[in-house]
C-alpha positions in Angstrom: 106.0 85.5 101.1 104.7 88.9 102.3 101.3 90.3 102.8 100.4 93.1 100.4 98.7 95.1 103.1 101.8 95.0 105.3 103.9 96.0 102.4 101.6 98.9 101.6 101.5 100.0 105.3 105.3 100.0 105.5 105.5 102.2 102.4 102.9 104.6 103.8 104.8 104.7 107.1 108.1 105.4 105.4 106.6 108.1 103.2 105.1 109.8 106.2 108.3 109.5 108.3 110.3 111.0 105.3 107.8 114.0 105.3 106.4 113.2 101.9 102.9 114.6 102.1 101.0 112.5 99.6 101.0 109.5 97.3 101.2 111.8 94.4 104.4 113.4 95.8 106.0 110.0 96.3 104.9 109.0 92.8 106.5 112.1 91.3 109.8 111.6 93.2 110.0 107.9 92.4 108.9 108.5 88.8 106.0 106.0 88.9 102.3 106.5 88.4 100.2 107.9 91.2 97.7 105.1 90.7 100.5 102.6 91.3 101.5 104.1 94.6 97.8 104.3 95.7 97.2 100.6 94.8 100.3 99.5 96.6 99.7 101.6 99.8 96.1 100.3 99.9 97.4 96.7 99.7 95.5 96.1 96.5 98.6 95.3 94.4 102.2 94.4 94.7 104.9 96.5 93.1 107.2 94.9 90.5 110.9 94.9 91.3 111.6 98.0 89.2 108.8 100.0 90.9 109.9 98.8 94.4 113.5 99.7 93.6 112.4 103.2 92.6 110.4 103.6 95.8 113.1 102.3 98.0 115.6 104.7 96.4 113.4 107.6 97.7 113.8 106.2 101.2 117.5 105.6 100.8 116.9 101.8 101.2 117.9 98.9 99.1 115.2 96.4 98.2 116.9 93.9 100.5 116.8 96.4 103.5 113.1 97.0 102.7 112.2 93.3 102.9 114.1 93.0 106.1 112.1 95.8 107.6 108.9 94.1 106.3 109.9 90.9 108.1 109.9 92.7 111.5 112.4 92.9 114.3 112.2 89.2 115.3 113.8 88.3 112.0 115.9 91.4 111.5 119.4 91.4 110.1 122.2 93.8 110.4 123.4 95.2 107.1 126.8 96.8 106.5 126.0 99.8 104.3 129.5 99.7 102.7 129.8 96.0 101.9 126.0 95.3 101.7 126.7 92.1 103.6 124.4 91.0 106.3 124.3 88.8 109.3 121.6 87.7 111.7 121.1 90.0 114.7 
């Protein structure tokens, strides 16, 4: 299981690293409600899989890659972008 605050913090960090200036901008690009992005980034709610997939698309990540990032480097896996297969690092 993951912590909602950690998930929200990761989305905020990815948004800022991608140069997306606001939650509204991310919401517009991902085609989700601004209030949804706000609640997720604040750690008040968890996204459903459809919403998470849309947000991950903005960051050029699969949902699987996102969850690996959420786990942290000690549990990180290598993912082959072509085959989508992974192996423990």
